[in-house]
N, C-alpha and C positions, 0 to 999 in steps of 0.2 A: 504494500500500500504506500502511496506517495505521502510524504510528510505534510501535515496540515499547516496552514499559515499560522504563525505565532501571534498575529495581531487579532485573531478571532476573539470577539468580546463575549461570546456566550459559550456555555459548556456544550461541546459537541460529543455525542456518544455514538460510536459506530459498533454495531453488532455484526461481526464479519465471520459468519459461519455458513451461510448458504451460498457463498460465492467463492471461487478459487482466488488465490492470492493475486492482488492487482498489481503488485510490484513488478517492475521490469527486471529485477535482479534475478540472476540465475542461481541455481543450486550447485553444490560441488560436483555432482554427477554430470551436469551440463558441460563442465570443463574437463571431464575425464578423470576426476578424482573418485575412485571407487574404493570404498572402505569395506574391508572384509571379503569373505568368499561366498556368503549365502545370498540368494536373490532377494530382492525387495518385493513388497506387495504392489498392487496396482497404483497406489497413491504414495507409496513410501511414507506411510503415516500410521499412527495408532489406530485410525479408523479402518485400516485393512483387516483388523480383527472384527469379525462379523458382529454387528449389533452395537459396537462402540460408537458413541457420538461425542463431538467436541463443539463447544460454543465459546465465543469471546465477547466481552464488552470492553471496549477501549475508551479510556477517558483522556482526552487531550484538550486543554483549555488554557487560553492566555499564555503566560510564560512560566507557570508554576505547577500545573496539574499534568502529570505524566504517569498514569497508573491504569489499572483495569482488573478484570476478572476473567479467568478461564475455567470452564466447567467440563468435566469428563464424565460421561454417563456410561456405565458398564453394559446396560441393555436398555431396550425401549419400553419395557414394562414398568410395573411398580417395584422399585428396587427394595423398598422396605418389606414388601410381601414376598418377594423372591430375592433373597439375599445371595450374594456371590461369595465364594471362597476368596479370602484375601489375607494379606500380610503386610506389615510395615517394617522396614529395616532402617535403623538409624546409623548412618555412616559417621556423622558427627552431629551432636545434639544441640548446637547453639541455634535453636529455632523455636518456633511457637506453634508447631503442628498440633491441631486439635483432633481428638478422637482416637489417639494411638492406643490407649490402654484397653479399650473394649475390643478393638480389632485384634490386638495381641492376645487377649483372653479367650475370645470366642471364635476367632478365625473367619469372620465374615464382615462384609461391607454392606451397609443398609441405606446409604444415601449416595447421590452423585459425589464426586470429588471436586472440590473447589480450590483453585489456586488464586492468590491475590497478594497484596502487600502485607507486611508484618502487622501494622496497626489496624488492619481491616479484618483480621481473623475473627474477632467477636461479632461484627455485623454480618459477616459471611456465615458464621455458625448459626446465628439467629435466623437468617434468611433460609438456610437449609432446613432448619426445624420447621419453619412456616410452610415451606414447600412440601415437606413430607407429610405434615399434619393435614394439609389440604388435598392430598391425593385421594381419589375415590377408593374406598376400601380401608382407609386408615382412620376412620371416625373414632375408633376406640383406643387408638395408640396414645400412650402416656409417657413414653420414653423414646428418645431419638438420639443416635450417636452420629452427629455431623462430623465429616472428615474434611478438614480445611488445612491446606499447606500454604506456605508463604516464603517470600524472600523480601529483603529490605531494599526498596527502590528509592530511598531517601536521597541518593546522589543526584537524581534528576527530577524527583517528584516532591512536592510539598507534603510529605508523609504525615506530618503533625496535623495537617488540615483534615485528615480522615475523610476524603472525598468519595470513597466508595459507599454506596447506599444499598439498602435491601433491594431496590428495584433493579440495580445494576447486576446483582447476583442472579436474581430471578430471570432477567433478560438473557443472560448467558446460558442458563439452563433451558429456557423455553425455545431458544433459537439454535440449540445444539443439533448437529446433523452429521451424517456420514459423509464420505467423499473427501476431497482435498481439504487440508487444514492450513489456514493462513499461518505464516510463521514470521518471526522477527518482532517488530515493534507493535505487537498486538496483545490484547488481553492482559494477563498477568505479567507479560514480558515487556509491556510498554516502556517502563522506566528502568529496566535492569541493565547491568554492566557486567561484561564477562572478559576476563584476561585483559582488562583495561580498555577494551573496545565495547561498542554497543552490543549488548546481548539481547535476549528475548526468548520467544517461544520457538522450540524446534521439535521436529518429530521425524521418525523413521520406522521402518518395519523390516522384518525378515520372514521368509517362508522356508520351512524345512522340506526336503524332498519327501516324496511319498514313502520311501523306504524307511524314513525316520519318523513317520507319522503324518507328514504333510501339514503340521500345525503352523500357525502364524503367531509371531510375537511383534507387538507394536509398542513403541516408547514415545512419550511426550515429556519434554523437559522445559523448565523455566530457569534459564541460566543467569546467574548473578554472582560469579565467584572468580577467584584468581588462581595464578600459578604460572607455569611456563608453557605457553601454547604449543601443542604438537598437532599436526594434521597428517594423518596416515603415516605416522612415524617420522615425519620431517620436523626438525626443531624450528618451527616458524617463529615462535616468540623470541628465541635466541637470535635468529638471523635478523629480525626486525629491531632488536635491541629494546624490546617492549615486553617486560615481564616483571613479576613480583620479585623483590629483593634487589633489583638492579641499582636503585638509588639509595635505598635505606632498608634496614632490616624490617621485615614484614611488608613494606611497600603497600600494594593494593591487593594483597592476597585474600583478605577477609571477604566474606560474602556468603552466598548460599546457592544450592541447586536443589530444586524439587524434581524428582524423576518419577514418572508414572509408567508402570509396565503392565500391559494387557496381553493376555494370550487366550486362545481357544482350546489350548491343551487342558485336559482334565487333571489339574494339579491340586493336591491337598494344601491347606494353609502352611504346613511345614515346608513343603517343597516350593511353595510360592515365596516364602521367606528366603530360601536358598537361591531362588531366581533373583529376588531383589538384591541380594548381596552382590551378585555378578554385575549389576548395573554400576556399582561403585568401581568395578574394574574398567568399565567403559569410560567413566569419568576420568579415571587415572590415565587412560591411554590418550586423552586429550591434553594432559599436563596439569589437570586439576589436582590440588594437594589436600583438600578438606582441612583447611587451616583451623586454628583455634576458634576464630569468630565466624565459622561457616556452618550453616544449618543444612546438612546434606541428608535428605530423607528419600527413601524409595517406597512407593506404594505399589504393590503388585496384586493383581486379581485375575481370576479365571472366569471366562464367559461360557464355559461348557454347560449347556442347559440341564444336562442330566445331574449336575451337581449343585444346582441352585438349592438354597436352603429355605423352605417355606416357613413363613412366620406362624401360620396356623396349620397344624397337622395333628389329626386325631391319633396317629400312631406314635408311640414313644421312640420308634426306630427310624434311623436315617441310613439309606443305602447308597452312598456315593460310589462312584467308580473312578479311582485315581490311578494315574500312571505309577509304575514301580520306580524306585530310586534310580535303577540303572538305565532308565529310559529318558532321563531328564538332561543328560549332559549336552545333547544338541541344542536344547532350549537355553542352556547357559551361554553357549556360543552365540546364539541368535540375540540374546539380551545384551551381551557385551557389544556386539557389532552395532545393533540398533541404537544403543545409548550413545556410543561414540559418534555415530553419524548424526544423531539428533542434535547433539551439542554443536557440532560443526555446522550443521544446517542453520541453527539459530544465529550463528555469527555471519554466515553468508547472506541470510535474509534480512538482517537488521540494517537500518539506515542511520546515518549521523543524526543526532538529536540534541537540541538545546532545550534546557529545562530550568528547573528551580535555581534561583540565584544566578541565572544566565550562564550556567555551566554547560559546556558543549562536550559531548562524548562522540568521538569519531567512529565511524563504521570501520570494520576490518578492511584494510587496503587490499582489495581482492587482486588487482593487477600485480602488485608487488608480491603477494602470496603465490600467485600462479608462476611468476618468474622464479621464485625460490623452489617451488615444486618441480619445475623443469630442470633447475640446476641440480637437483637431487635425483633426477630421472624417475620421478614419480608420476609424471604426466608427459605425454608426447610433446615435443617441440614442433611448432607449426610455422 
């Protein structure tokens, strides 16, 4: 999406979920940068996992509001009534993720996942509760576990102003859709910064061959962290002279990364947690270091309908059908590859932004990056 004029005097809200990304920027694969060995899904997005929907509400106003909301829906039905197996892994816990303890205890997800900024977690949680209580069939529900993740976009956004409202969260949910997912300066990634460059929302997917189950893994990330950027094994951050610790100890390493992993593979909550752990390996392959001040969380869920957990069930028994431990290694690889590519996609899609206190964060210098990749023989010279 093209940057909005900074002189706009009214709050402009864009819900960018029913349209492909409008930006003219290309993704890494358009330049010949192919990460990993597994094929992608049709959209190279988390929505390649059947039933998964994503919606954004992007808030850009005047010179100080640069924030938003991203919603991820595991399936199109009533999620509270048909809960999905889920797990959350904490890579580094400097964060404000809501809903962790119940997912950890029960192994299920019962609401959409919301990503937003740090100080908007309470309003997003309240909005998720309202959304759930208002769903047909939930009239007698008296307890809801909203799951809300965050990163701190205070470098570009007037985060203390707490500009995200209930309506923005509900709008992201209501407009969530399958298909292409807008990336970069959208939704919860509107004001984020990654490796010192403009970060944002990124997504990618992998499909296993039929001999390994034919399952799909999709990942969506909200990138707002530091380290020494690597792209497909190339030390891009070092070559650019743009990385944490370069000028002073700690530099701009602090920040956070929210990672959401979806799969149609029939995994138990225990193996979903194992899957979530592998997303941290994908982050590490991009040069992220999960610094002291970084909230690095992974939420993983399975959309296999046969393993949905009904809220109301007359039988005391539950008969799921889960993959054995020795069948999940290919899914680990898929998660690592998709996470790595999703993070890099967020950088390629993001555009230079000026925000709160007139701070400008430049986009990744793609032309220079491509030159470096060619020098390392990672993409063809043309």
